[in-house]
C-alpha positions in Angstrom: -9.2 2.0 -26.1 -5.7 1.0 -27.0 -3.3 -0.9 -24.9 -1.2 1.6 -23.0 1.8 -0.8 -23.0 4.0 -2.2 -20.2 6.1 0.9 -19.7 3.1 3.2 -19.0 1.3 0.5 -16.9 4.3 -0.1 -14.7 5.1 3.6 -14.4 1.5 4.2 -13.2 1.0 1.1 -11.2 1.3 2.8 -7.7 -1.2 5.4 -8.7 -3.4 2.7 -10.1 -3.3 0.7 -6.9 -4.5 3.8 -4.9 -7.0 4.9 -7.6 -5.1 8.2 -8.1 -5.3 8.1 -12.0 -7.8 9.9 -14.2 -10.7 7.6 -15.2 -9.2 7.2 -18.7 -5.7 6.3 -17.5 -7.2 3.9 -14.9 -9.2 2.1 -17.6 -6.1 2.0 -19.9 -4.0 0.4 -17.2 -6.8 -2.0 -16.1 -7.2 -3.1 -19.7 -3.4 -3.7 -20.0 -3.3 -5.6 -16.8 -6.1 -7.9 -18.0 -4.0 -9.0 -20.9 -0.4 -8.9 -19.7 0.8 -11.7 -17.4 4.0 -9.8 -16.4 2.3 -6.6 -15.5 -0.6 -8.3 -13.7 2.0 -10.2 -11.6 3.6 -6.8 -10.7 0.1 -5.6 -9.8 -0.5 -8.6 -7.6 2.7 -7.9 -5.7 1.6 -4.3 -5.2 -1.9 -5.4 -4.0 -0.4 -8.0 -1.6 2.2 -5.5 -0.2 -0.4 -2.8 0.3 -2.7 -5.3 2.1 0.2 -6.4 4.4 1.1 -2.8 5.2 -2.5 -2.0 6.1 -2.7 -5.1 8.3 0.5 -4.3 10.2 -0.5 -0.7 10.7 -3.7 -2.0 12.4 -1.8 -4.0 15.0 -1.6 -2.7 18.6 1.2 -3.3 21.0 0.4 -5.9 23.7 -1.2 -4.3 26.8 1.9 -5.1 29.0 4.2 -3.3 26.6 1.9 -0.3 26.4 1.6 -0.1 30.2 5.4 -0.3 30.6 6.0 2.4 28.0 3.3 4.6 29.6 4.9 4.1 33.1 8.3 4.9 31.8 7.1 8.1 30.2 5.3 9.1 33.4 8.5 8.5 35.4 10.5 10.7 33.0 7.9 13.5 33.3 8.0 13.3 37.1 11.8 13.4 37.2 11.9 16.7 35.4 
């Protein structure tokens, strides 16, 4: 394998993070990240951001808020 270079690695970083590259492209980018401090830092930012987004999307509203919203929606349906 040859180093794919920073330009290609950065252009394909999002797809790399989500494992949406062909096997060969994935290996090329992984190899580049292993040897490039700048691109591996970009990768770490992407990994961290993706993890935070997943975490936030898992959170539920507090029960009191959910009940208040539900009650308001019911009152709007009844008033029609």
